[in-house]
N, C-alpha and C positions, 0 to 999 in steps of 0.2 A: 378452469373457468366453466361454470355451469351455463348451459344454453337453455333459455326458456322454451318450453314446448310450443310448437306451432298450433295456434287455436284456429279452428275452422267451424263455420256454420253456413248453410246455404243462403242465409239472409244477411250475412256480415261479410262484406267484400273489402279487402285492402284497397285503399285509395290509389296506391301505386305499387309496383313490384317491390317485394321485400320490405314492405312497410312493417314497422314494429310498433305495436301498441295502439294502432288506430285503424278503425274499420268504418265503412259506410254501411248503414242499415237500409236495405232495399228489398222489398218483397216483389219478386217477378219484375215485370216491366213498369210497375207503378213508380211514380216519383219517389225519391229517397225520403225516408222518415227522419233520419238524422245520422249522428256519428256516435261511435262507441270508442272510448279512450281508456286504456288501462293506466292505473296510477298505483305506484308502490306505497304500501302502508306497512307498519310493523308486522313482520311475519308473513308477508305475501303481497297480494294485489287486490284492488277493487276495480270495478268497471263503471265509468260514468257515461250516462246517455245524454246527448245533446240533440236538440231539434235542428233540422236542416233549414234554418232561416236565421235571421239576425234580429236582435232586440233593439230597443231605442238607443242603446250605447254602442251598437255595432258588433256585439259579441253573440255567440251562439247560446241560446237559452239552455241552461242545465235543467234536466228533467228528473233524473233518478240515478242512484248509485246502487249497484248490486255486488254481491260477494263472489259471483262467478260470471264467466263470459256468457255461458248459455242462458243463465237467468236474466242477464241484462238484455240480450237479444229478445228473449221471450217476453219480457216486460214491455219492450218497445212495440212488438207485434200485437200484444194484447191491448195496448193503449193506442192503436192506430188512429181511431176516430178523434180522440182528444189531441193527439200530436198534429194530425192534419188540420184540425180547427185552429190550433196555435199557429201553424205555418201560414194558413190563409189570412190571418189577421196581423202577421208580422212582415217585416221587410224580407225580400227574397235573399237567398244565399247567393253571394256574388261569385263564388268559386265555380268554375266550369266542371261539370261531371259528365262523362269521364274526362280526365285531364287529357290535353292534346298529347299525342304520341310523338 
């Protein structure tokens, strides 16, 4: 069985130990921007970026899909102002971060 390589970035934090395919995007001590989730596609993976808030239907708003982990994180950081504006006018994220230990 092949094991996927562990992906790391200073702004992408696993939401819990040994999390597979899900990261919280957070720059320093600022409030989180959103989540990054890997998704299998033919021949590999893509990475979906979601805002750290909830839409009218109660879901996390999808923002962008990137072909690599690093490009997904970079896209979110580059669009910080637009993402934070969306978060400000949306329902708050009900999940506690960091999760209770």
